[in-house]
N, C-alpha and C positions, 0 to 999 in steps of 0.2 A: 759867203757860205763856207768855203774851205778855210778861210782865215780864222774863223771862230774855232773850227775843229783843230787847226794847227796850234792855236794858242792854248786850247784845252789840253792837248797832248803834251805841249811844252811844259805846262804847269804840272801835269801828272808826273812828268819825268824830272822835275826840278830844274828845268832849263829855261826859266822865264827871262833870263838876262840875254838870251841869244837874239840876234837880229832876225827878222822874218822878211823875206823878199816876197812881195805880193804881185801877182799878175791878174788881169781881168779874165774871168771865166765866162763861157767855155771857149776853148780853142777849136774844138771839133766843128768842122764845116766852115771855118773861117778861111777867107781868101788869103793867098800867100802875102799880099800887101798888108793885110790886117795882122797876120802873124809877125811879119817883119816889124811893124810898129810896136807890138807888144814886146818883142825881143829887145828893141831899142830902149823901151821904158825899163825893162828888167836890168839891162846893162847899166843904165843910168843909176838905178837904185843900188845895184851891187857896187858900182864905183863909189858912190857916196858912203855906203856901209864900210868900204875898205879905207875910207879917208882920203880918197884921191879926187874927190869931186867937190 
């Protein structure tokens, strides 16, 4: 849902070459354990984007 919006905004701003970190939505109402899992996934993505994974 928001990934498509982010890609559209990136294209409009001429920033299509930038990496995009994507997390599952929504976070609202998620138990702390679920949020922790999503944080771990985001950190893994970020680490890979930075070339350290």
